[in-house]
N, C-alpha and C positions, 0 to 999 in steps of 0.2 A: 290169193290173198289181196285185198284191196290196199292201195297205197294212200298216203295222205293227200296226194294230188287228186286221186279219184274221189276221195271224200270231199275235198274242196270243190271239185267240179259238181258233185251231186248237190252240195249245199247251194252253189250258185244257180244250178238248174231249177232248184226248188223255189227260189225267190219269185214271187208273183210279178208278172209284167204290169207296168204302170199303164193305166188307161189314158187314151188321148182326151183332153179336155176341150171345152168350148173355146177357151182362149189359152195360149201357150204361156204368156207372161202377164200376170195380173198385179195390180196395185190395190191393196186393201186399206181403206181409210177407216180408222177407229177413233171415235170421240173419247176424250178423256173421261167423260161422265160414265162411260160404259165400264171403266175400271173400278168405279166405286160400288158397283152392284146395287143393292137396295139402300146403301148408306147415303148420307148427304154429301160426302166427300171422302177423300183419301183413296187408298188402294185396297180393294178386297181380294184376298188371296184366292178364294174359291172361284170368284168371277174371272180373274186372270187365268186361272187353270182351265176354265171352260173355254175361254177364247183361244188360248194356246193349243188346247186339245183339238179344237175344230180345224185350226191351221195345220197342225201336225198330221191329223188324219187325212186332210186333203192332199198334203204332200205325199203321204204314203199310198194314196189311191191313184193319183193322176200324174201325168207327165207335165208338170207345170213348174214355173218359176214364180216365187212370191216375194213381193216387196210390201212393206207396211209403213204407213204414216200414222203417227199417233198424236192425239191432241193432249191438252193438259188441264182441261176445264174442271176436272175432279180436284185439282190442287190449287189452281190459280187461273184467273182470267185477267187479261190486260184491261178490259173495260171495267172490271171490278175495281181495280186500283185507280183508274182514271176517274171513275165515279166518286171515289173517296178523296179526290184532290190530288193524286199523284200525277207526275208527268206521264203522259200516255206512252211515250217511247220507253221510258224506264219500266213501266208496268208491263209492257209487251215483252221486254227482255226477260222479266221474271217469269212470264208465261212460257217462254221458250225453255227455260230451265225446268219447268214443271213437266214438259213433254219428254225431257231426257230421263227423268225419274220413271215415268211410265214405260219408256222404251227399255230401260234396264230391267224393270220388273218382268216385262214380257220376254226379254232375252233369256233371263235366268230360267223362267218357266219352260220355254221352248227347249232349252238345252237339257233340262232335266228330263224332258220327253224324248231326248235323242236327236233333236233337230239342230244341226249347226247353224249358227246365227251370227250376224254382224250388225252392230249399231253404228250408224254414221250420223254425225251431227253437223249442223250448219254453223255452229259456234265451236271453235276449237277447244277440246278438253281432252288431251291426249292420254291421260291416265285412265280414262273409262271408256273411250270410244274413238273410232276413226274419224278424221275429218271427212266431210262429204266430198267425194271425187267421183264424177260421173262414170268414167271408164272403169274404175275399180269397183264400183257398185254393180255395173253390168257384169264384170268378171265373176264377182261373188254369186250373182244369180245364175250364171252359166254353170258354176260348179255345184249348184244345188243348195246354196245357203239362203236362208231367209234374211233379207236385208231390211232392217228397221231404220227409217229416217226420222230423226228427232231434231229439235231445235228450230222448227219451222223453216222459213226461207233464210233465216239469219237476219231478217229485217223487221222492224216494227211496222204496225199497221196492216200486216197481212195475216190472214187466218191460216189455220192448218188445212182447211179445204183448198185454199189456193196452193198451199204446199203440195198437197196430194196431186192436184192437176199438173203442177209444174214438174214434180218428180216423175210422174207417169209419162209425161211427154219426153222428158230428158232420157229416161232409161228405155224408151220405146215400148212401154207396156201396151197391151191391146185393149185394156178396159180399166176403169176405176170402179172398184166394188165398195160402195159406201155402206158399211155395216152399222145398223142402228140398234138401239136397245129400248127397253121400256115398252115393248109390245108393238112398236111401229113397224109395219111390214111393207112399206112402200110410200108412194106419193099419192095423196088424196086431193080431191077437188076443194076440200076445206079441212079444217082441223076436226078429225073424227071424235076427239074428246069433247068437242063443243057442239058440232053439228051432226045429228044422227043420220042425216041424209047424205053425208060425205061419201063419195065413191072412190075406191082405189083405182088408179089408172095403171094399165099394163104397159102403156108406151106413151111417151110424150117427146116433143122435140125440144131442142135447146131454147129456141125462140119462144115456145109456149111457156116454158119455165120462167123465162125473163119477163115476158109480157103479162103473164097472169100472177106473177109474184109468188109462185109456188115455192115452198120452203124445202129446198133440196141441199144446195150449197150456195155460197155467197156468189154474187154476180160476176166477180172477177174470175172465180174458179169455173163457172159455167161457160163464160166467154172463152177462156183459154181451152177448155175441152172442145168447144164448138169449133174454134179456129184450127185445132189439130185433129178434128174428126175422131175424138176419143170418146167412146160411149161410156156412160155411167149407169150403174145398176144400184138402186137403193133397195135394200132388203133387211130383214131382221136377222142379224148375225146370231142372236142368243137363242133362236129356235133350232134345236138339234137337227142336223141333217140338211139345213138350208144351204150352207155353202157348198156341200157335196152335190146336192141336187142342181144348183145353179151351174156349177162347173160341168155337170153331166149333160146340160142343155135344156133342163126343165124351165118352165116359166115360173120364176120366183121374183117377188117384188115388182119394181117398176124400172123399165129401161128408158134412159134418156139418150136420144141419138138424133142423127139427121132425119129429115123427113124422107119417107120412103117414096121412091119414084116408080110409077107403074107404066 
């Protein structure tokens, strides 16, 4: 007669082994606008569920650690307030609060899908999130938790692109995955919505991005990644299977990295 220990052992043996991924620790950058779906603003629940499901599925398939940086452009932009006459620093702090709302929405959805999650903010708000502490964030990642960084860098005048590059370097991520929305599937030689001759690039260097003014991330973020030899992949997050294919080693989107030496 089988014992409960035998049953537990059989259940453990039946669990599928996680596959090795192209990178072990990744940082996923999400724009706030992605959370709005097809709406002009706000948080669309169905869209957040699609994003969370992609992250959860990747964690279930691959032996990876996932950190996320979220923007807040679906709710507020600092430049929007500054353009209306507000003090720019004050408007940027409002934008940081918007990123926290998106982070909490993503956390709730991920945990409903069974994925343990922690939100860390650069601005202290102990009732709803942990303060950003680098060593604690790394420990969460090592324990298999998805760590969502919110509140930007905690300083005005810096974008969440820069936050993504900074946090990736701090937690020793191996890549920044910039997930896009709206059908954009990489970096093009020109705006594909305007120029029908625009060509998608498979690989570019940091200096090419800076010198050619390619719209990837702001120049501070690109420079920070270049200084830390941190590759960036720009890809369409909303295309089902893209994240999994990318982690599996397939050519998806555009890679920004150092120039290859032959």
